[in-house]
N, C-alpha and C positions, 0 to 999 in steps of 0.2 A: 503493500499499499504506499510505504514511503517513497519507494522508488517512482512509482506512477505520479505522486504529488511532485517530485523532483522534476519528472519529465514535462509535467503540465506547467510548471513554474519557467523550465528554460524555453518551452515553446511559447509561452506568454511573453517572456522577455524579448524572443527574437521578433514576435509580432510588433511588440512597442517599438523596438529599435527601426523595424521596417517602415512604420507610419511616421516616424519622426520628420518633421517638415522644417522648413526655414522659420527664422523669427520674424514676427510681424510688429514692427515699431510704429507708434504714432508720435511724432514730435513736433514742436512748434519751432520753426525755422525764423530767425529775425531776419527782415529785409531792411537794410538802410535806406535803399531808395524809397521805399514806400512808408517808412517809419512805423512799421507793424509787424506782428508775427504772423507767419503763415502755416497752417498745418499741412503736415506731409506724413504719408504712410511709406515706411520703407519695408521692403520684403527682403531679408537678409539671410543667404544660404549658409549652411553650416560652415563651408569652406571659408566665408568672409568672417564668420564668429570666430574662427580659428586663426584670425589674422593672416590669411593667405588672399593675397590681392585678387579681386575680381573685376571683370568689365561691368558696366552700369548700363541699364535701360531706363531712360525717363518716359514715363507713361502719362498722357495727358487726357483728361476727362472731358466730355461734351457740355454743352450748354444745358444748365440746370443740375450738373454733376457736383462732386466734392472729392476730397482726397480719398474716400474709401470707395468711390464708384468701381475702380479696377478690381480691387480685392473683392467686392460683392459680385461684379460681373463676372470675373474668372477665379472661383475659389481655388482652382487648382495652382494659383500662382506661386504659393510656398513650394510645393512639389516640384513645379517647374524651374524654380531658382534653385533648388538642390540639385536638380538632374544637370542643369545647363552651367551651373556655377555663376549665375548672373545675380546682381543686386538689382531689384525694381525700385523705382523711385516715384512716388504718385503724389503730386502736389495738388492742392487746393487752389485751383485758377479762378475761382468764383466763375462770372460770366465776362471774362476779360478778353477773350479771343486771343489771349497771351500777346498782346500788343504793349507798347508803352502808350497810355492813354495820353492824348493831347489835352484832354479836359479835366483828367481827374488824377491828382497826383498820388493818390492811393492805389492807383492801377498801372504800376509800372513792371508789368508781368514778364515782358521780354527780358528786362535787367535782371528781374528775379531768377528766371528759368536759366538763361544762358551765362549768367555769372554768379550771382550769390548762391543759387541752390547748388550749382556744380561745385563751388568752392567750399560750401558748408559739407557736401557729400564727400569730397576727397579728403577733407579734413577730419571727419568724424568716423569714417568707415574705411576698411581695407578695400581700396580701389585701385584700378590701373588707370592712373591718372593722365590719360592721353586720349586724344579724338579717335585713334584707332580702336579704343576699347570703350566708347562712348556712343550710344545710339538713342534716338528719340521717336517715339511713336504716339499715336492718338486716334482718337475716333470723333467724327463730326467737327465742331469747334475745335477739339483737340489734334484732329488731324491737319487742319489748317495751322493750329499753333506749332505743331511738329516741323512742317515743312517752312513755316516763316522764321521760326527760330535757328533752324539747321542751315538754311540758305544764307541767312544773314550772319551766322556764326559758324563758319566751316572749319574755323581753328579749334572750336569747341567739340563739334559732333561730327562723326565719320560716317554714319548711317541716319537716314530719315525714312520714316514710314507713315503713310497716312490711309487710314480707312473711312470710307464715307466722308471725306473730307469737304469742308465748305472752302474748296481751293479758290473759288472766285466769288466774292461777296456781293458784287455789284448788281446781280439780278435779284438780290434780296434786301432792298434798301430799308424795308419796315420790320425786319424779323431780328429776333434775338437780341435786343438791345445794343446792337452795333452802334447806333447813333449815339449812345450815351459815351462811347469812346472817341468817336470820330465827328460828331456834329450830324445834323441831317444832311442826307445825301445830295439834294437839290442846291444847297448852299455851300456844300464842301465837297464837290466832285474830285477836284485834284488830290484831296486828302484820301478819298476812298479809292482812287486809282493807285496811289502810292502804298496803300495798305492791304492790298490783295495779293494773295501768294502768286497768282498766275502772272502778275506784272513784276515778280522778282526775278524771272529767269535770266534777265541780263547780267546777274551776278553769278551766274553758274556756268561752269565748263565741264566739259565731259570728264568724268574721273573724280570730280571734287567730292561727291556724296554718292555712297550707294544708296540707291532709291528704290522704294517699293511702294506702289499706289493701288489700292483697290476699292470697288465700289459695287454695292448690289445693283442688279438690273431693275429693280422697282424703286430705287432710291431716288429722291427728288434732286440729289446732288450728282446724279449720273452724268448728266451733259456737261456740266463744268469739269468734271474729271476727265471725260473723253477729251474735251478742249485741251485740258493741260497735256494730257498724254500725246496730243498730235503736236503741241508745240515744242514738247521735249523731243519728239522724233525730228521735227524741223530743225532743231538745234543740235541734232545728232548726240544728244545726252543719253547714255545708257541707262535704263530703269527697267524694272519689273512692272507691268501692268496687269491687272486682273479684275475682271468682272464675273460675279456668279450670281445665281438666283438668290434673290433675297432683297429686303427693303432696309431702312433706317431703324434697325431694331437691335435689342440686346442678343438675340439669337444669331444675328448676322455677326455681331462683333465678338461674341464669345467664340466663334469658329476663326473668324479672321486673324485674331491675335495668335493663333497657332502658326499660321503663315508667315506672320512677322516675325515671331521668334525664331523660326527657322531660318528666315533670310538673315536676322542679325546673327544668330549663331554662327552661320556660314561666315559672315563678314568679320567677326570677331577671330575666327580661327585661321583667316588668310595669314 
């Protein structure tokens, strides 16, 4: 009987070891540019906990989301972090579109994402502090934010990914509180032209970034993503472009992030 109990205890121990996953931290990161603290969720693999340097993936949520959006949308993130040896960083970007707002000094999210948050992460966690080990991805508003920040900060990020991204904001002048950051479209057309991802391609040369862009066939952002794809082709900028059945939904993004992680993992391993 005693030997059976010992065997059961050993099996239980193996099971517990098998289901161990990365640590999930929720921290408040100070933003000097915005003079406030920003909530950030970190998914830290065992490797990084053991002080072994890991590459980092920044994940940006969509409009109406928050710092916990990604860990709720993709509950497997801790297991993926351990499997791939990646740190995932999920900041609360409010409804900022991840720009530096021209109208609200408390919404300087480009500076926060591409400078302050990266510096905090590299200082407080075991990271490979190099653009070759740093990627950024996001959904919807966050897809726009990922491309916006990566294209404008190629010295910081080596790979950029967008799923269902609002990559051209101009067809949607009344939506998603963008006018709070940029002003009303009709009175500020030049500002809107300068703050849409699709007009940032003049800053991009082939090979500057590893790029993957995807969108559902039933998504209201499908046409602007196709336009971005065609403009990248015209500039002969290598990128992966994928459309799949699906709409602007959590089901689509839960599936899409798997493709992005595979793409990013391949980039990290080069």
